[in-house]
C-alpha positions in Angstrom: 14.3 8.7 22.9 15.0 5.6 25.0 12.8 5.9 28.1 14.3 3.0 30.0 10.8 1.9 31.1 10.1 -0.6 28.4 10.9 -4.3 28.6 13.1 -4.1 25.5 16.6 -5.3 24.9 18.3 -1.9 25.0 21.5 -3.0 23.3 19.6 -4.5 20.4 17.4 -1.4 20.1 20.3 1.0 20.0 22.1 -1.2 17.5 19.2 -1.3 15.1 18.6 2.4 15.5 22.3 3.2 14.6 22.0 0.9 11.5 18.8 2.5 10.3 20.1 6.0 10.7 23.3 5.2 8.9 21.4 3.5 6.1 19.0 6.4 5.7 21.9 8.9 5.6 23.7 6.9 3.0 20.6 6.5 0.8 19.9 10.2 0.9 23.5 11.0 0.0 23.5 8.5 -2.9 20.1 9.9 -4.2 21.5 13.5 -4.0 24.7 12.3 -5.7 22.8 11.2 -8.8 21.5 14.6 -10.0 24.8 16.2 -8.9 26.9 13.8 -10.8 24.8 14.1 -13.9 24.8 17.9 -13.7 28.5 17.8 -13.3 29.0 15.6 -16.4 26.8 18.0 -18.5 28.0 21.4 -17.3 30.9 20.9 -14.8 30.8 21.8 -11.1 28.3 24.6 -11.7 25.9 22.2 -13.4 26.1 19.9 -10.3 25.5 22.8 -8.0 22.5 24.0 -10.0 21.0 20.5 -10.1 20.9 20.5 -6.2 19.5 24.0 -6.2 16.8 22.8 -8.5 16.0 19.9 -6.1 15.8 22.3 -3.2 13.5 24.7 -5.0 11.1 21.9 -6.1 11.0 20.6 -2.6 10.1 24.0 -1.2 7.4 24.6 -3.9 5.9 21.1 -3.7 2.2 21.3 -2.7 1.4 20.2 0.8 -2.2 19.0 0.9 -3.9 19.3 4.3 -4.4 15.8 5.8 -8.2 16.2 5.7 -8.0 16.7 1.9 -5.9 13.5 1.6 -8.4 11.6 3.6 -11.3 12.8 1.4 -9.4 11.5 -1.6 -9.3 8.1 0.0 -13.0 8.4 1.0 -12.0 8.1 4.7 -14.4 9.2 7.5 -13.5 10.2 11.0 -13.6 7.3 13.4 -16.3 8.1 15.9 -15.0 8.3 19.5 -18.1 6.6 20.8 -17.3 3.4 18.9 -13.5 3.4 19.4 -12.9 5.3 22.6 -10.1 2.8 23.5 -8.2 3.5 20.3 -8.6 7.2 20.7 -7.2 7.0 24.2 -4.3 4.9 23.2 -3.5 7.2 20.3 -3.5 10.2 22.6 -1.2 8.4 25.0 1.2 7.4 22.2 1.3 10.8 20.7 2.2 12.4 24.0 4.9 9.9 24.6 6.3 10.5 21.1 6.5 14.2 21.9 3.8 15.4 19.4 2.2 18.7 20.2 -1.0 17.7 18.5 -2.8 14.3 18.4 -3.3 12.9 14.9 -6.9 12.6 13.7 -8.1 9.0 13.4 -10.0 8.0 10.2 -11.8 4.9 9.0 -11.8 3.6 5.4 -14.6 1.3 4.4 -12.4 -1.4 2.9 -11.9 -5.1 3.7 -8.2 -4.7 3.0 -5.7 -4.8 5.9 -4.0 -1.4 5.7 -3.1 1.7 7.6 -1.2 4.9 6.7 -0.3 8.3 8.1 -0.2 11.7 6.4 1.0 15.1 7.5 3.4 16.3 10.2 3.1 17.4 13.9 0.5 20.1 14.0 -1.5 18.7 11.2 -1.6 14.9 10.7 -4.0 12.1 10.3 -4.0 8.3 10.5 -6.3 6.1 8.5 -7.2 2.5 9.3 -9.4 0.2 7.2 -12.4 -1.7 8.5 -10.6 -4.9 7.6 -7.8 -4.0 10.0 -10.2 -3.0 12.8 -12.0 -6.3 12.5 -9.0 -8.6 12.0 -6.5 -7.2 14.5 -6.8 -7.4 18.3 -6.7 -4.2 20.4 -3.1 -4.9 21.3 -2.1 -5.2 17.7 -4.1 -2.1 16.7 -2.2 -0.1 19.3 1.1 -1.3 17.9 0.0 -0.3 14.3 -1.0 3.2 15.6 2.4 3.5 17.2 4.1 2.6 13.9 2.1 5.4 12.1 2.8 7.9 14.9 6.5 7.1 14.4 6.2 8.0 10.7 4.7 11.4 11.7 7.3 12.1 14.4 10.2 11.1 12.1 8.9 13.4 9.3 8.9 10.4 6.9 6.3 12.0 4.6 8.7 14.9 4.0 11.8 12.8 3.5 10.0 10.4 1.1 8.8 13.4 -0.9 12.4 14.6 -1.1 13.5 11.2 -2.4 10.8 11.4 -5.0 12.1 14.8 -6.2 15.6 13.4 -6.4 14.2 10.6 -8.6 12.2 13.0 -10.8 15.2 15.4 -11.4 17.3 12.4 -12.2 14.7 11.2 -14.7 14.8 14.7 -16.4 18.5 14.3 -16.9 17.8 10.8 -18.4 15.6 12.4 -21.1 18.5 14.6 -22.0 20.6 11.5 -22.1 18.3 9.9 -24.6 18.6 13.0 -26.8 22.4 12.8 -26.6 22.3 9.2 -27.5 20.5 9.9 -30.7 23.0 12.7 -31.6 26.0 10.5 -30.8 24.5 7.7 -32.9 24.3 10.0 -35.9 27.9 11.2 -35.4 29.1 7.7 -35.1 27.4 6.8 -38.3 29.3 9.7 -39.9 32.6 8.2 -38.9 33.4 10.3 -35.8 35.3 7.6 -33.8 36.0 10.0 -30.9 32.3 9.9 -30.1 32.9 6.5 -28.4 34.6 8.3 -25.5 31.2 9.7 -24.5 29.3 6.5 -24.4 29.9 5.7 -20.7 28.4 9.0 -19.7 25.4 8.6 -22.0 24.8 5.1 -20.6 24.9 6.5 -17.0 22.3 9.1 -18.0 20.1 6.3 -19.5 20.3 4.0 -16.5 20.3 6.7 -13.8 16.5 6.6 -13.3 16.6 2.9 -12.5 19.4 3.4 -10.0 17.6 6.3 -8.4 14.4 4.3 -8.2 16.1 1.4 -6.5 17.7 3.9 -4.0 14.3 5.4 -3.3 12.9 1.9 -2.6 15.8 1.1 -0.3 15.3 4.4 1.6 11.6 3.6 2.0 12.4 0.2 3.5 14.8 1.8 5.9 12.2 4.2 7.1 9.8 1.3 7.7 12.4 -0.5 9.8 12.9 2.7 11.9 9.1 3.2 12.4 8.9 -0.4 13.6 11.7 0.2 16.0 10.3 3.4 17.4 6.8 1.8 17.7 8.3 -0.9 19.9 9.9 1.8 22.1 6.6 3.7 22.3 4.5 0.7 23.4 7.2 -1.4 25.0 5.5 -4.3 23.1 7.5 -5.5 20.0 5.5 -8.7 20.1 2.2 -6.9 19.5 3.6 -5.3 16.3 5.2 -8.6 15.2 1.8 -10.3 15.6 0.1 -7.5 13.6 2.6 -7.8 10.8 2.1 -11.6 10.6 -1.7 -11.0 10.2 -1.1 -8.3 7.6 1.2 -10.5 5.6 -1.1 -13.6 5.7 -4.2 -11.5 5.1 -2.7 -9.9 2.0 -1.7 -13.1 0.4 -5.0 -14.1 -1.2 -5.3 -15.3 -4.8 -4.4 -11.9 -6.1 -1.5 -11.5 -3.7 -0.1 -14.9 -4.7 -0.4 -13.9 -8.4 1.4 -10.6 -7.9 3.9 -11.7 -5.4 4.5 -15.5 -5.7 6.6 -17.1 -3.1 9.5 -17.5 -5.5 9.8 -13.8 -5.7 10.0 -13.2 -1.9 13.7 -12.7 -2.1 13.4 -9.7 -4.4 13.2 -7.2 -1.5 15.0 -4.6 -3.6 11.9 -4.2 -5.7 9.6 -3.4 -2.8 8.9 -0.2 -0.9 8.3 -2.2 2.3 10.6 -4.8 3.8 9.7 -8.4 3.9 7.5 -9.1 6.8 9.6 -12.0 8.0 12.6 -9.8 8.4 10.6 -7.1 10.2 9.2 -9.7 12.6 12.7 -11.1 13.2 14.1 -7.7 14.1 11.2 -7.0 16.4 11.6 -10.2 18.2 15.3 -9.4 18.7 14.2 -6.6 20.9 12.5 -8.8 23.4 14.5 -9.4 26.5 15.4 -13.1 27.2 13.2 -14.6 29.9 14.9 -16.8 32.5 11.9 -18.6 34.0 8.5 -20.0 33.3 6.9 -17.6 35.8 8.5 -14.5 34.4 7.6 -15.6 30.9 3.9 -15.7 31.9 4.2 -12.4 33.8 5.4 -10.4 30.8 3.1 -12.1 28.4 5.5 -14.3 26.5 2.8 -16.8 25.8 1.2 -14.4 23.4 0.1 -15.6 19.9 3.4 -14.6 18.4 5.3 -17.1 20.5 3.1 -19.9 19.1 5.1 -19.1 16.0 3.3 -20.1 12.8 5.3 -22.4 10.5 6.5 -19.7 8.1 8.2 -17.9 11.0 9.7 -20.7 13.0 13.3 -20.2 13.7 13.2 -16.4 13.6 14.0 -16.1 17.3 17.1 -17.0 19.3 16.4 -20.1 21.3 16.8 -18.4 24.7 13.8 -16.2 23.6 11.6 -19.0 22.3 9.0 -19.7 24.9 7.9 -23.0 23.4 11.5 -24.2 23.2 12.2 -23.2 26.8 9.1 -25.0 28.1 10.2 -28.2 26.4 13.4 -28.1 28.4 11.7 -27.8 31.8 
């Protein structure tokens, strides 16, 4: 996918891509291992195999709503080409560069929130952006956000996240069986059956398996977000634009309600979130920027962008050789 035409640090890009792919594979294997292990404990190897067959059948039978229906559920309206010709043009260019056969439809949601999401796959997909996002972000930042959503469509993240949800649901079904077994074992233990104690570890695993599966699902979702950021940077050749958009999205979402639901003391609990911490996402994006060796080249490639006037919460995220303000103080 690397085109060689973007001003990115190729070594850093490839390193992050390898890490994201490995993490995604490990998360999927671990999530698949949960129902297999529980089925094996209950009915041997055949039980483990049938549990995976059940996951496959549910995945095939899962309803796949057309993107237009999903947009109606969110009360989204098509974004008129006359009022956003530039965004439509950029979306078309990004979709072609990503190798999509069909350009995603662009929708607008009448909401002051800063949000965007994509649904569907190549051949039938849509991207929704809120009015708050259209008003708050610059054209450069909006293009970066669209590239991020196109990456989700190209990477089939909707399908893979649906598969992870099925893994979690099947695991939860086994947990209900575990609760039934726990009641029966408690009655047998009260009747003096000491050998019942041998089965307690298996029952405890059945009880806590939904929690483990849920945490794995969140970790998988965070990995897909990192990969979408990485692919968006390659599609636009502008990791700074997406980093700037992420900073605005993070600060815009931290109103009174955001502070109440996500206080600063809880920022470190990334394992309870479906999206990675914005600070880590920005740090990884800025690692993709090639170091600039002179003041003239810094201005030529746009290193004096708003991101490089790094706000206080994000100072220190870049290596010094990439920090425009630090280099300027040395001249």
